[in-house]
N, CA, C and O atoms as a GROMACS GRO file, in nm:
protein
  576
    1MET      N    1   1.949  -0.921   1.435
    1MET     CA    2   1.845  -0.852   1.508
    1MET      C    3   1.830  -0.910   1.648
    1MET      O    4   1.801  -0.838   1.743
    2THR      N    5   1.851  -1.040   1.660
    2THR     CA    6   1.841  -1.104   1.791
    2THR      C    7   1.947  -1.049   1.885
    2THR      O    8   1.921  -1.030   2.004
    3ASN      N    9   2.067  -1.022   1.832
    3ASN     CA   10   2.173  -0.966   1.916
    3ASN      C   11   2.133  -0.831   1.974
    3ASN      O   12   2.167  -0.800   2.088
    4ILE      N   13   2.062  -0.752   1.897
    4ILE     CA   14   2.018  -0.621   1.945
    4ILE      C   15   1.922  -0.639   2.062
    4ILE      O   16   1.930  -0.566   2.161
    5TYR      N   17   1.831  -0.736   2.052
    5TYR     CA   18   1.736  -0.760   2.161
    5TYR      C   19   1.808  -0.808   2.287
    5TYR      O   20   1.771  -0.770   2.398
    6ILE      N   21   1.910  -0.891   2.271
    6ILE     CA   22   1.984  -0.941   2.386
    6ILE      C   23   2.059  -0.827   2.455
    6ILE      O   24   2.056  -0.815   2.577
    7VAL      N   25   2.126  -0.742   2.376
    7VAL     CA   26   2.198  -0.628   2.433
    7VAL      C   27   2.100  -0.533   2.502
    7VAL      O   28   2.129  -0.480   2.609
    8TYR      N   29   1.986  -0.510   2.440
    8TYR     CA   30   1.886  -0.421   2.500
    8TYR      C   31   1.833  -0.481   2.631
    8TYR      O   32   1.812  -0.407   2.727
    9LEU      N   33   1.812  -0.611   2.635
    9LEU     CA   34   1.766  -0.677   2.757
    9LEU      C   35   1.870  -0.663   2.868
    9LEU      O   36   1.834  -0.636   2.983
   10LEU      N   37   1.997  -0.681   2.834
   10LEU     CA   38   2.103  -0.665   2.934
   10LEU      C   39   2.111  -0.521   2.984
   10LEU      O   40   2.126  -0.497   3.104
   11LEU      N   41   2.102  -0.425   2.894
   11LEU     CA   42   2.104  -0.284   2.933
   11LEU      C   43   1.985  -0.250   3.022
   11LEU      O   44   2.000  -0.179   3.122
   12SER      N   45   1.868  -0.300   2.986
   12SER     CA   46   1.748  -0.273   3.068
   12SER      C   47   1.762  -0.335   3.207
   12SER      O   48   1.723  -0.274   3.307
   13THR      N   49   1.818  -0.455   3.214
   13THR     CA   50   1.840  -0.520   3.343
   13THR      C   51   1.935  -0.438   3.429
   13THR      O   52   1.914  -0.422   3.549
   14PHE      N   53   2.041  -0.386   3.368
   14PHE     CA   54   2.136  -0.303   3.440
   14PHE      C   55   2.068  -0.176   3.493
   14PHE      O   56   2.093  -0.135   3.606
   15VAL      N   57   1.984  -0.114   3.412
   15VAL     CA   58   1.917   0.010   3.454
   15VAL      C   59   1.817  -0.019   3.567
   15VAL      O   60   1.804   0.060   3.660
   16VAL      N   61   1.747  -0.131   3.558
   16VAL     CA   62   1.654  -0.166   3.667
   16VAL      C   63   1.733  -0.193   3.795
   16VAL      O   64   1.691  -0.150   3.903
   17PHE      N   65   1.846  -0.262   3.784
   17PHE     CA   66   1.934  -0.284   3.899
   17PHE      C   67   1.978  -0.151   3.957
   17PHE      O   68   1.980  -0.133   4.079
   18LEU      N   69   2.015  -0.057   3.870
   18LEU     CA   70   2.055   0.077   3.911
   18LEU      C   71   1.940   0.146   3.985
   18LEU      O   72   1.963   0.214   4.085
   19MET      N   73   1.819   0.130   3.936
   19MET     CA   74   1.702   0.196   3.996
   19MET      C   75   1.680   0.149   4.140
   19MET      O   76   1.646   0.229   4.227
   20PHE      N   77   1.699   0.020   4.164
   20PHE     CA   78   1.670  -0.033   4.298
   20PHE      C   79   1.784  -0.015   4.397
   20PHE      O   80   1.760   0.011   4.515
   21TYR      N   81   1.907  -0.028   4.353
   21TYR     CA   82   2.019  -0.035   4.446
   21TYR      C   83   2.110   0.089   4.448
   21TYR      O   84   2.199   0.097   4.532
   22SER      N   85   2.091   0.181   4.360
   22SER     CA   86   2.177   0.297   4.356
   22SER      C   87   2.130   0.403   4.456
   22SER      O   88   2.012   0.412   4.489
   23ARG      N   89   2.225   0.483   4.502
   23ARG     CA   90   2.193   0.593   4.593
   23ARG      C   91   2.180   0.725   4.518
   23ARG      O   92   2.178   0.832   4.579
   24LEU      N   93   2.171   0.716   4.387
   24LEU     CA   94   2.157   0.837   4.307
   24LEU      C   95   2.022   0.902   4.330
   24LEU      O   96   1.929   0.841   4.385
   25ASN      N   97   2.012   1.026   4.289
   25ASN     CA   98   1.889   1.102   4.298
   25ASN      C   99   1.780   1.031   4.216
   25ASN      O  100   1.809   0.970   4.114
   26VAL      N  101   1.657   1.039   4.262
   26VAL     CA  102   1.545   0.977   4.193
   26VAL      C  103   1.530   1.033   4.051
   26VAL      O  104   1.492   0.960   3.959
   27PHE      N  105   1.560   1.161   4.032
   27PHE     CA  106   1.552   1.223   3.900
   27PHE      C  107   1.652   1.158   3.804
   27PHE      O  108   1.618   1.131   3.689
   28VAL      N  109   1.773   1.132   3.850
   28VAL     CA  110   1.876   1.068   3.766
   28VAL      C  111   1.833   0.926   3.731
   28VAL      O  112   1.852   0.881   3.617
   29LYS      N  113   1.776   0.855   3.827
   29LYS     CA  114   1.729   0.719   3.801
   29LYS      C  115   1.617   0.719   3.696
   29LYS      O  116   1.618   0.637   3.604
   30ALA      N  117   1.522   0.810   3.709
   30ALA     CA  118   1.412   0.819   3.613
   30ALA      C  119   1.464   0.857   3.475
   30ALA      O  120   1.415   0.807   3.374
   31LEU      N  121   1.562   0.947   3.471
   31LEU     CA  122   1.621   0.986   3.344
   31LEU      C  123   1.692   0.869   3.276
   31LEU      O  124   1.681   0.851   3.155
   32ALA      N  125   1.763   0.789   3.355
   32ALA     CA  126   1.832   0.671   3.300
   32ALA      C  127   1.732   0.570   3.245
   32ALA      O  128   1.753   0.515   3.137
   33LEU      N  129   1.624   0.547   3.318
   33LEU     CA  130   1.523   0.453   3.270
   33LEU      C  131   1.456   0.505   3.143
   33LEU      O  132   1.436   0.430   3.048
   34SER      N  133   1.421   0.633   3.140
   34SER     CA  134   1.358   0.692   3.022
   34SER      C  135   1.451   0.686   2.901
   34SER      O  136   1.407   0.655   2.790
   35ALA      N  137   1.579   0.717   2.922
   35ALA     CA  138   1.676   0.714   2.812
   35ALA      C  139   1.691   0.572   2.757
   35ALA      O  140   1.705   0.553   2.636
   36THR      N  141   1.690   0.472   2.845
   36THR     CA  142   1.702   0.333   2.800
   36THR      C  143   1.582   0.292   2.717
   36THR      O  144   1.597   0.227   2.613
   37ILE      N  145   1.464   0.328   2.760
   37ILE     CA  146   1.342   0.293   2.684
   37ILE      C  147   1.343   0.364   2.549
   37ILE      O  148   1.313   0.303   2.447
   38LEU      N  149   1.378   0.492   2.548
   38LEU     CA  150   1.385   0.568   2.423
   38LEU      C  151   1.490   0.508   2.328
   38LEU      O  152   1.464   0.495   2.209
   39LEU      N  153   1.605   0.473   2.381
   39LEU     CA  154   1.711   0.412   2.300
   39LEU      C  155   1.662   0.281   2.237
   39LEU      O  156   1.688   0.256   2.119
   40GLY      N  157   1.594   0.200   2.313
   40GLY     CA  158   1.542   0.074   2.260
   40GLY      C  159   1.440   0.096   2.150
   40GLY      O  160   1.443   0.028   2.048
   41LEU      N  161   1.349   0.189   2.170
   41LEU     CA  162   1.247   0.216   2.068
   41LEU      C  163   1.307   0.273   1.940
   41LEU      O  164   1.269   0.233   1.830
   42LEU      N  165   1.402   0.366   1.953
   42LEU     CA  166   1.466   0.425   1.835
   42LEU      C  167   1.551   0.322   1.760
   42LEU      O  168   1.551   0.320   1.637
   43THR      N  169   1.623   0.237   1.832
   43THR     CA  170   1.704   0.133   1.768
   43THR      C  171   1.616   0.036   1.692
   43THR      O  172   1.648  -0.001   1.579
   44GLN      N  173   1.507  -0.006   1.751
   44GLN     CA  174   1.416  -0.098   1.684
   44GLN      C  175   1.356  -0.034   1.559
   44GLN      O  176   1.350  -0.098   1.454
   45ALA      N  177   1.314   0.090   1.569
   45ALA     CA  178   1.256   0.159   1.453
   45ALA      C  179   1.359   0.174   1.342
   45ALA      O  180   1.327   0.156   1.224
   46HIS      N  181   1.482   0.207   1.377
   46HIS     CA  182   1.588   0.223   1.277
   46HIS      C  183   1.614   0.092   1.203
   46HIS      O  184   1.621   0.091   1.080
   47TYR      N  185   1.629  -0.017   1.275
   47TYR     CA  186   1.661  -0.144   1.210
   47TYR      C  187   1.544  -0.201   1.130
   47TYR      O  188   1.566  -0.268   1.029
   48ILE      N  189   1.422  -0.175   1.173
   48ILE     CA  190   1.308  -0.221   1.094
   48ILE      C  191   1.305  -0.147   0.961
   48ILE      O  192   1.272  -0.207   0.858
   49LEU      N  193   1.338  -0.017   0.961
   49LEU     CA  194   1.343   0.059   0.836
   49LEU      C  195   1.459   0.015   0.746
   49LEU      O  196   1.445   0.014   0.624
   50GLN      N  197   1.572  -0.022   0.806
   50GLN     CA  198   1.692  -0.055   0.728
   50GLN      C  199   1.696  -0.198   0.678
   50GLN      O  200   1.764  -0.225   0.579
   51LEU      N  201   1.626  -0.290   0.741
   51LEU     CA  202   1.630  -0.429   0.697
   51LEU      C  203   1.573  -0.442   0.556
   51LEU      O  204   1.464  -0.394   0.528
   52GLY      N  205   1.647  -0.507   0.471
   52GLY     CA  206   1.603  -0.528   0.334
   52GLY      C  207   1.630  -0.412   0.240
   52GLY      O  208   1.602  -0.422   0.121
   53LYS      N  209   1.684  -0.305   0.291
   53LYS     CA  210   1.714  -0.190   0.207
   53LYS      C  211   1.838  -0.220   0.122
   53LYS      O  212   1.935  -0.276   0.173
   54PRO      N  213   1.836  -0.185  -0.007
   54PRO     CA  214   1.953  -0.212  -0.092
   54PRO      C  215   2.077  -0.136  -0.045
   54PRO      O  216   2.068  -0.028   0.012
   55ILE      N  217   2.192  -0.196  -0.070
   55ILE     CA  218   2.320  -0.135  -0.035
   55ILE      C  219   2.359  -0.042  -0.149
   55ILE      O  220   2.371  -0.087  -0.263
   56GLU      N  221   2.380   0.084  -0.120
   56GLU     CA  222   2.408   0.182  -0.225
   56GLU      C  223   2.557   0.202  -0.245
   56GLU      O  224   2.610   0.311  -0.224
   57LYS      N  225   2.625   0.094  -0.285
   57LYS     CA  226   2.768   0.100  -0.319
   57LYS      C  227   2.803  -0.023  -0.401
   57LYS      O  228   2.727  -0.120  -0.409
   58TYR      N  229   2.919  -0.017  -0.462
   58TYR     CA  230   2.966  -0.129  -0.542
   58TYR      C  231   3.004  -0.245  -0.452
   58TYR      O  232   3.060  -0.222  -0.344
   59PRO      N  233   2.977  -0.369  -0.492
   59PRO     CA  234   3.024  -0.483  -0.414
   59PRO      C  235   3.176  -0.482  -0.406
   59PRO      O  236   3.243  -0.457  -0.507
   60SER      N  237   3.231  -0.508  -0.289
   60SER     CA  238   3.376  -0.497  -0.271
   60SER      C  239   3.452  -0.624  -0.306
   60SER      O  240   3.568  -0.616  -0.348
   61ASP      N  241   3.392  -0.739  -0.291
   61ASP     CA  242   3.461  -0.865  -0.315
   61ASP      C  243   3.406  -0.934  -0.439
   61ASP      O  244   3.314  -0.885  -0.504
   62GLU      N  245   3.464  -1.051  -0.468
   62GLU     CA  246   3.412  -1.133  -0.577
   62GLU      C  247   3.274  -1.185  -0.537
   62GLU      O  248   3.251  -1.217  -0.421
   63PHE      N  249   3.185  -1.193  -0.633
   63PHE     CA  250   3.048  -1.234  -0.604
   63PHE      C  251   2.996  -1.325  -0.715
   63PHE      O  252   3.054  -1.334  -0.823
   64VAL      N  253   2.886  -1.394  -0.685
   64VAL     CA  254   2.815  -1.471  -0.785
   64VAL      C  255   2.697  -1.386  -0.832
   64VAL      O  256   2.615  -1.342  -0.752
   65TYR      N  257   2.691  -1.366  -0.962
   65TYR     CA  258   2.585  -1.284  -1.022
   65TYR      C  259   2.454  -1.361  -1.017
   65TYR      O  260   2.449  -1.478  -1.056
   66VAL      N  261   2.347  -1.298  -0.970
   66VAL     CA  262   2.216  -1.361  -0.966
   66VAL      C  263   2.123  -1.295  -1.068
   66VAL      O  264   2.062  -1.364  -1.150
   67HIS      N  265   2.111  -1.163  -1.064
   67HIS     CA  266   2.020  -1.093  -1.154
   67HIS      C  267   2.052  -0.943  -1.149
   67HIS      O  268   2.117  -0.896  -1.056
   68HIS      N  269   2.006  -0.871  -1.248
   68HIS     CA  270   2.018  -0.725  -1.243
   68HIS      C  271   1.901  -0.662  -1.318
   68HIS      O  272   1.833  -0.726  -1.398
   69MET      N  273   1.879  -0.534  -1.288
   69MET     CA  274   1.775  -0.457  -1.354
   69MET      C  275   1.827  -0.315  -1.371
   69MET      O  276   1.870  -0.252  -1.274
   70SER      N  277   1.823  -0.265  -1.493
   70SER     CA  278   1.874  -0.131  -1.521
   70SER      C  279   1.760  -0.031  -1.528
   70SER      O  280   1.652  -0.060  -1.579
   71GLU      N  281   1.786   0.087  -1.474
   71GLU     CA  282   1.696   0.201  -1.486
   71GLU      C  283   1.773   0.314  -1.551
   71GLU      O  284   1.888   0.296  -1.592
   72VAL      N  285   1.711   0.430  -1.561
   72VAL     CA  286   1.774   0.543  -1.629
   72VAL      C  287   1.902   0.587  -1.560
   72VAL      O  288   2.003   0.613  -1.626
   73ASP      N  289   1.900   0.595  -1.427
   73ASP     CA  290   2.016   0.649  -1.356
   73ASP      C  291   2.084   0.551  -1.260
   73ASP      O  292   2.184   0.586  -1.198
   74LYS      N  293   2.032   0.428  -1.248
   74LYS     CA  294   2.094   0.331  -1.158
   74LYS      C  295   2.070   0.189  -1.206
   74LYS      O  296   1.982   0.162  -1.286
   75ILE      N  297   2.152   0.100  -1.152
   75ILE     CA  298   2.140  -0.042  -1.183
   75ILE      C  299   2.126  -0.116  -1.051
   75ILE      O  300   2.205  -0.095  -0.958
   76TYR      N  301   2.026  -0.202  -1.042
   76TYR     CA  302   2.007  -0.288  -0.926
   76TYR      C  303   2.074  -0.421  -0.957
   76TYR      O  304   2.039  -0.487  -1.055
   77VAL      N  305   2.171  -0.461  -0.874
   77VAL     CA  306   2.245  -0.585  -0.897
   77VAL      C  307   2.223  -0.677  -0.778
   77VAL      O  308   2.258  -0.642  -0.665
   78TRP      N  309   2.166  -0.794  -0.804
   78TRP     CA  310   2.143  -0.895  -0.701
   78TRP      C  311   2.261  -0.990  -0.708
   78TRP      O  312   2.286  -1.052  -0.812
   79ILE      N  313   2.334  -1.003  -0.596
   79ILE     CA  314   2.452  -1.087  -0.593
   79ILE      C  315   2.445  -1.184  -0.476
   79ILE      O  316   2.361  -1.170  -0.387
   80TRP      N  317   2.534  -1.284  -0.478
   80TRP     CA  318   2.548  -1.378  -0.368
   80TRP      C  319   2.696  -1.394  -0.335
   80TRP      O  320   2.778  -1.408  -0.425
   81THR      N  321   2.729  -1.390  -0.205
   81THR     CA  322   2.866  -1.416  -0.160
   81THR      C  323   2.861  -1.517  -0.046
   81THR      O  324   2.758  -1.534   0.019
   82ASN      N  325   2.974  -1.584  -0.022
   82ASN     CA  326   2.983  -1.679   0.089
   82ASN      C  327   2.962  -1.609   0.222
   82ASN      O  328   2.895  -1.663   0.310
   83GLU      N  329   3.019  -1.492   0.238
   83GLU     CA  330   3.016  -1.422   0.366
   83GLU      C  331   2.879  -1.362   0.398
   83GLU      O  332   2.831  -1.374   0.510
   84ALA      N  333   2.817  -1.299   0.300
   84ALA     CA  334   2.695  -1.222   0.326
   84ALA      C  335   2.568  -1.285   0.271
   84ALA      O  336   2.458  -1.241   0.305
   85GLY      N  337   2.580  -1.385   0.186
   85GLY     CA  338   2.460  -1.444   0.126
   85GLY      C  339   2.407  -1.356   0.015
   85GLY      O  340   2.484  -1.292  -0.057
   86ASN      N  341   2.276  -1.352   0.000
   86ASN     CA  342   2.211  -1.270  -0.104
   86ASN      C  343   2.206  -1.124  -0.062
   86ASN      O  344   2.168  -1.092   0.051
   87ARG      N  345   2.246  -1.036  -0.152
   87ARG     CA  346   2.242  -0.892  -0.127
   87ARG      C  347   2.201  -0.819  -0.254
   87ARG      O  348   2.231  -0.863  -0.365
   88LEU      N  349   2.132  -0.708  -0.236
   88LEU     CA  350   2.095  -0.622  -0.348
   88LEU      C  351   2.176  -0.494  -0.339
   88LEU      O  352   2.174  -0.425  -0.237
   89HIS      N  353   2.249  -0.463  -0.446
   89HIS     CA  354   2.330  -0.341  -0.451
   89HIS      C  355   2.271  -0.247  -0.556
   89HIS      O  356   2.222  -0.290  -0.660
   90VAL      N  357   2.275  -0.118  -0.526
   90VAL     CA  358   2.232  -0.015  -0.620
   90VAL      C  359   2.357   0.061  -0.658
   90VAL      O  360   2.426   0.117  -0.573
   91ILE      N  361   2.387   0.064  -0.788
   91ILE     CA  362   2.506   0.133  -0.837
   91ILE      C  363   2.466   0.234  -0.943
   91ILE      O  364   2.362   0.217  -1.007
   92PRO      N  365   2.544   0.338  -0.963
   92PRO     CA  366   2.512   0.437  -1.067
   92PRO      C  367   2.514   0.372  -1.205
   92PRO      O  368   2.593   0.281  -1.230
   93TYR      N  369   2.426   0.419  -1.294
   93TYR     CA  370   2.420   0.362  -1.428
   93TYR      C  371   2.545   0.397  -1.506
   93TYR      O  372   2.592   0.511  -1.506
   94ASN      N  373   2.599   0.296  -1.573
   94ASN     CA  374   2.715   0.312  -1.660
   94ASN      C  375   2.692   0.217  -1.777
   94ASN      O  376   2.662   0.099  -1.756
   95GLN      N  377   2.706   0.265  -1.898
   95GLN     CA  378   2.678   0.186  -2.018
   95GLN      C  379   2.763   0.059  -2.023
   95GLN      O  380   2.712  -0.049  -2.054
   96ASP      N  381   2.893   0.071  -1.993
   96ASP     CA  382   2.982  -0.046  -1.997
   96ASP      C  383   2.941  -0.152  -1.895
   96ASP      O  384   2.940  -0.271  -1.925
   97THR      N  385   2.908  -0.107  -1.775
   97THR     CA  386   2.866  -0.199  -1.670
   97THR      C  387   2.735  -0.267  -1.708
   97THR      O  388   2.720  -0.388  -1.690
   98ALA      N  389   2.641  -0.191  -1.762
   98ALA     CA  390   2.512  -0.248  -1.804
   98ALA      C  391   2.532  -0.353  -1.912
   98ALA      O  392   2.467  -0.458  -1.909
   99GLU      N  393   2.620  -0.327  -2.008
   99GLU     CA  394   2.645  -0.424  -2.115
   99GLU      C  395   2.711  -0.550  -2.061
   99GLU      O  396   2.675  -0.661  -2.101
  100GLU      N  397   2.806  -0.534  -1.970
  100GLU     CA  398   2.873  -0.650  -1.912
  100GLU      C  399   2.776  -0.735  -1.830
  100GLU      O  400   2.780  -0.858  -1.835
  101LEU      N  401   2.689  -0.669  -1.753
  101LEU     CA  402   2.587  -0.741  -1.677
  101LEU      C  403   2.491  -0.814  -1.770
  101LEU      O  404   2.449  -0.926  -1.741
  102GLN      N  405   2.456  -0.752  -1.881
  102GLN     CA  406   2.365  -0.816  -1.977
  102GLN      C  407   2.430  -0.941  -2.037
  102GLN      O  408   2.363  -1.043  -2.056
  103LYS      N  409   2.560  -0.934  -2.067
  103LYS     CA  410   2.631  -1.052  -2.119
  103LYS      C  411   2.629  -1.164  -2.015
  103LYS      O  412   2.607  -1.281  -2.049
  104GLY      N  413   2.652  -1.128  -1.888
  104GLY     CA  414   2.647  -1.227  -1.782
  104GLY      C  415   2.510  -1.288  -1.766
  104GLY      O  416   2.496  -1.407  -1.740
  105LYS      N  417   2.408  -1.205  -1.784
  105LYS     CA  418   2.270  -1.254  -1.774
  105LYS      C  419   2.240  -1.354  -1.885
  105LYS      O  420   2.176  -1.456  -1.862
  106GLU      N  421   2.285  -1.324  -2.005
  106GLU     CA  422   2.262  -1.414  -2.118
  106GLU      C  423   2.334  -1.546  -2.099
  106GLU      O  424   2.278  -1.652  -2.129
  107LYS      N  425   2.458  -1.542  -2.051
  107LYS     CA  426   2.531  -1.666  -2.026
  107LYS      C  427   2.464  -1.747  -1.915
  107LYS      O  428   2.459  -1.870  -1.920
  108GLN      N  429   2.413  -1.676  -1.814
  108GLN     CA  430   2.347  -1.744  -1.704
  108GLN      C  431   2.218  -1.812  -1.751
  108GLN      O  432   2.186  -1.922  -1.706
  109GLN      N  433   2.146  -1.748  -1.841
  109GLN     CA  434   2.023  -1.808  -1.893
  109GLN      C  435   2.050  -1.934  -1.975
  109GLN      O  436   1.963  -2.018  -1.992
  110LYS      N  437   2.175  -1.945  -2.024
  110LYS     CA  438   2.214  -2.066  -2.097
  110LYS      C  439   2.262  -2.175  -2.002
  110LYS      O  440   2.298  -2.284  -2.046
  111GLY      N  441   2.262  -2.147  -1.871
  111GLY     CA  442   2.296  -2.249  -1.772
  111GLY      C  443   2.433  -2.238  -1.711
  111GLY      O  444   2.475  -2.329  -1.640
  112SER      N  445   2.505  -2.131  -1.735
  112SER     CA  446   2.640  -2.113  -1.682
  112SER      C  447   2.637  -2.008  -1.570
  112SER      O  448   2.615  -1.890  -1.597
  113THR      N  449   2.660  -2.051  -1.446
  113THR     CA  450   2.662  -1.959  -1.333
  113THR      C  451   2.777  -1.861  -1.350
  113THR      O  452   2.888  -1.900  -1.386
  114GLN      N  453   2.751  -1.733  -1.324
  114GLN     CA  454   2.849  -1.628  -1.350
  114GLN      C  455   2.901  -1.568  -1.220
  114GLN      O  456   2.825  -1.544  -1.126
  115LYS      N  457   3.032  -1.543  -1.216
  115LYS     CA  458   3.092  -1.472  -1.104
  115LYS      C  459   3.134  -1.334  -1.154
  115LYS      O  460   3.150  -1.314  -1.275
  116GLY      N  461   3.152  -1.242  -1.064
  116GLY     CA  462   3.193  -1.109  -1.105
  116GLY      C  463   3.274  -1.040  -0.999
  116GLY      O  464   3.276  -1.082  -0.883
  117LYS      N  465   3.340  -0.933  -1.039
  117LYS     CA  466   3.418  -0.850  -0.947
  117LYS      C  467   3.433  -0.712  -1.008
  117LYS      O  468   3.467  -0.699  -1.126
  118PHE      N  469   3.408  -0.611  -0.928
  118PHE     CA  470   3.432  -0.474  -0.971
  118PHE      C  471   3.577  -0.439  -0.939
  118PHE      O  472   3.623  -0.460  -0.827
  119SER      N  473   3.647  -0.386  -1.037
  119SER     CA  474   3.786  -0.345  -1.016
  119SER      C  475   3.792  -0.193  -1.013
  119SER      O  476   3.699  -0.125  -1.056
  120LYS      N  477   3.902  -0.142  -0.963
  120LYS     CA  478   3.918   0.004  -0.956
  120LYS      C  479   3.916   0.064  -1.095
  120LYS      O  480   3.963   0.004  -1.192
  121ALA      N  481   3.861   0.184  -1.104
  121ALA     CA  482   3.852   0.254  -1.233
  121ALA      C  483   3.992   0.286  -1.285
  121ALA      O  484   4.074   0.341  -1.212
  122LYS      N  485   4.018   0.252  -1.409
  122LYS     CA  486   4.149   0.277  -1.470
  122LYS      C  487   4.160   0.420  -1.520
  122LYS      O  488   4.271   0.474  -1.531
  123ASP      N  489   4.047   0.481  -1.552
  123ASP     CA  490   4.051   0.616  -1.608
  123ASP      C  491   4.036   0.726  -1.503
  123ASP      O  492   4.026   0.844  -1.538
  124GLY      N  493   4.034   0.689  -1.375
  124GLY     CA  494   4.023   0.788  -1.269
  124GLY      C  495   3.880   0.829  -1.237
  124GLY      O  496   3.859   0.914  -1.151
  125SER      N  497   3.782   0.770  -1.304
  125SER     CA  498   3.643   0.806  -1.277
  125SER      C  499   3.593   0.729  -1.154
  125SER      O  500   3.666   0.649  -1.096
  126ASN      N  501   3.469   0.756  -1.116
  126ASN     CA  502   3.409   0.687  -1.003
  126ASN      C  503   3.343   0.556  -1.043
  126ASN      O  504   3.288   0.486  -0.958
  127ASN      N  505   3.347   0.522  -1.169
  127ASN     CA  506   3.284   0.399  -1.218
  127ASN      C  507   3.388   0.289  -1.234
  127ASN      O  508   3.464   0.289  -1.331
  128PRO      N  509   3.392   0.194  -1.139
  128PRO     CA  510   3.488   0.086  -1.153
  128PRO      C  511   3.449  -0.009  -1.265
  128PRO      O  512   3.331  -0.018  -1.302
  129GLY      N  513   3.548  -0.080  -1.318
  129GLY     CA  514   3.522  -0.176  -1.423
  129GLY      C  515   3.464  -0.305  -1.366
  129GLY      O  516   3.485  -0.336  -1.249
  130LEU      N  517   3.392  -0.377  -1.447
  130LEU     CA  518   3.329  -0.502  -1.405
  130LEU      C  519   3.380  -0.615  -1.492
  130LEU      O  520   3.388  -0.601  -1.614
  131MET      N  521   3.414  -0.727  -1.430
  131MET     CA  522   3.452  -0.846  -1.503
  131MET      C  523   3.359  -0.959  -1.459
  131MET      O  524   3.352  -0.991  -1.340
  132ILE      N  525   3.288  -1.018  -1.554
  132ILE     CA  526   3.201  -1.132  -1.525
  132ILE      C  527   3.250  -1.249  -1.606
  132ILE      O  528   3.281  -1.236  -1.725
  133ASP      N  529   3.257  -1.366  -1.540
  133ASP     CA  530   3.306  -1.487  -1.605
  133ASP      C  531   3.234  -1.607  -1.546
  133ASP      O  532   3.163  -1.594  -1.446
  134THR      N  533   3.252  -1.722  -1.607
  134THR     CA  534   3.190  -1.844  -1.557
  134THR      C  535   3.247  -1.880  -1.421
  134THR      O  536   3.368  -1.878  -1.401
  135TRP      N  537   3.158  -1.912  -1.328
  135TRP     CA  538   3.198  -1.944  -1.192
  135TRP      C  539   3.227  -2.092  -1.182
  135TRP      O  540   3.145  -2.175  -1.223
  136LYS      N  541   3.343  -2.126  -1.129
  136LYS     CA  542   3.379  -2.265  -1.110
  136LYS      C  543   3.384  -2.293  -0.960
  136LYS      O  544   3.488  -2.328  -0.906
  137GLY      N  545   3.270  -2.276  -0.896
  137GLY     CA  546   3.262  -2.293  -0.752
  137GLY      C  547   3.231  -2.436  -0.713
  137GLY      O  548   3.239  -2.526  -0.796
  138PRO      N  549   3.195  -2.458  -0.587
  138PRO     CA  550   3.162  -2.592  -0.541
  138PRO      C  551   3.046  -2.650  -0.621
  138PRO      O  552   2.953  -2.579  -0.658
  139LYS      N  553   3.052  -2.778  -0.646
  139LYS     CA  554   2.950  -2.844  -0.730
  139LYS      C  555   2.810  -2.830  -0.671
  139LYS      O  556   2.714  -2.810  -0.746
  140ASN      N  557   2.795  -2.840  -0.538
  140ASN     CA  558   2.662  -2.833  -0.479
  140ASN      C  559   2.598  -2.696  -0.497
  140ASN      O  560   2.476  -2.686  -0.503
  141LEU      N  561   2.678  -2.589  -0.506
  141LEU     CA  562   2.623  -2.455  -0.528
  141LEU      C  563   2.609  -2.425  -0.676
  141LEU      O  564   2.521  -2.349  -0.716
  142ASN      N  565   2.694  -2.482  -0.758
  142ASN     CA  566   2.695  -2.456  -0.903
  142ASN      C  567   2.570  -2.513  -0.970
  142ASN      O  568   2.529  -2.463  -1.075
  143ASN      N  569   2.510  -2.616  -0.912
  143ASN     CA  570   2.396  -2.681  -0.974
  143ASN      C  571   2.263  -2.616  -0.938
  143ASN      O  572   2.158  -2.660  -0.987
  144LYS      N  573   2.264  -2.515  -0.855
  144LYS     CA  574   2.138  -2.450  -0.814
  144LYS      C  575   2.086  -2.363  -0.924
  144LYS      O  576   1.981  -2.300  -0.908
   0.00000   0.00000   0.00000
């Protein structure tokens, strides 16, 4: 989010520079300034709405299973990866996936950190297979 503010500040500075030193028509200058302000407000509103929103797709890489919650038509899966940290994914409900996640949850409650990975569907459906197993990661992360 900080990067967005920095880019917006640079763009605004450029437009103000344009307003003072350009030989363009006053109407064009006013339009450029108005467009910059509108762009900044819309970008900020968009990112405030999107921050914290669950990702509506299957995790693409290997992940550490944190928690899940099943509903009638979807499953919320909380995962952790080295690259992205904690993320919440929403995936379509599938009985096999729900059972595999439940097994991982039970093993995790016994003290064994679980890793997982969704693989491509073997039967041609849109539901990829899930494999969850004990995670043998770095000791400092495994003890959390």
